[in-house]
C-alpha positions, 0 to 999 in steps of 0.5 A, spaced: 276 939 706 279 932 707 285 932 712 292 930 710 293 923 713 300 920 714 301 915 719 308 916 720 308 923 722 307 924 730 300 927 732 303 934 733 306 934 727 300 931 723 296 937 727 300 942 724 300 939 717 293 939 717 292 946 720 297 949 714 293 945 709 286 948 712 289 955 711 292 953 704 285 951 702 282 957 704 287 962 701 286 958 694 278 959 695 279 966 697 284 967 691 279 964 686 273 968 689 277 975 687 275 978 681 279 978 675 283 984 673 279 988 668 285 990 664 291 986 661 298 986 666 304 987 662 311 986 664 317 987 660 323 982 661 330 981 658 332 977 652 335 971 657 329 971 661 325 970 655 329 965 652 329 961 659 321 961 658 321 959 651 326 953 652 323 951 659 316 952 657 314 955 664 312 962 666 312 963 673 307 969 676 308 972 683 303 977 686 307 983 690 302 985 696 305 991 698 
């Protein structure tokens, strides 16, 4: 893993950014290692939301870990 380097940041802030970056990389790798759910996930939405998805060509997915 590479470290984030920004010479304009003071050392304590740069260290915090590097700590977060390392944590984030670990989380991404853990997510990639998890198995794909065996069945499709369905979610129903309203007309306005569907229009927004189609208009902006973006779909946002969130995981609720509760």
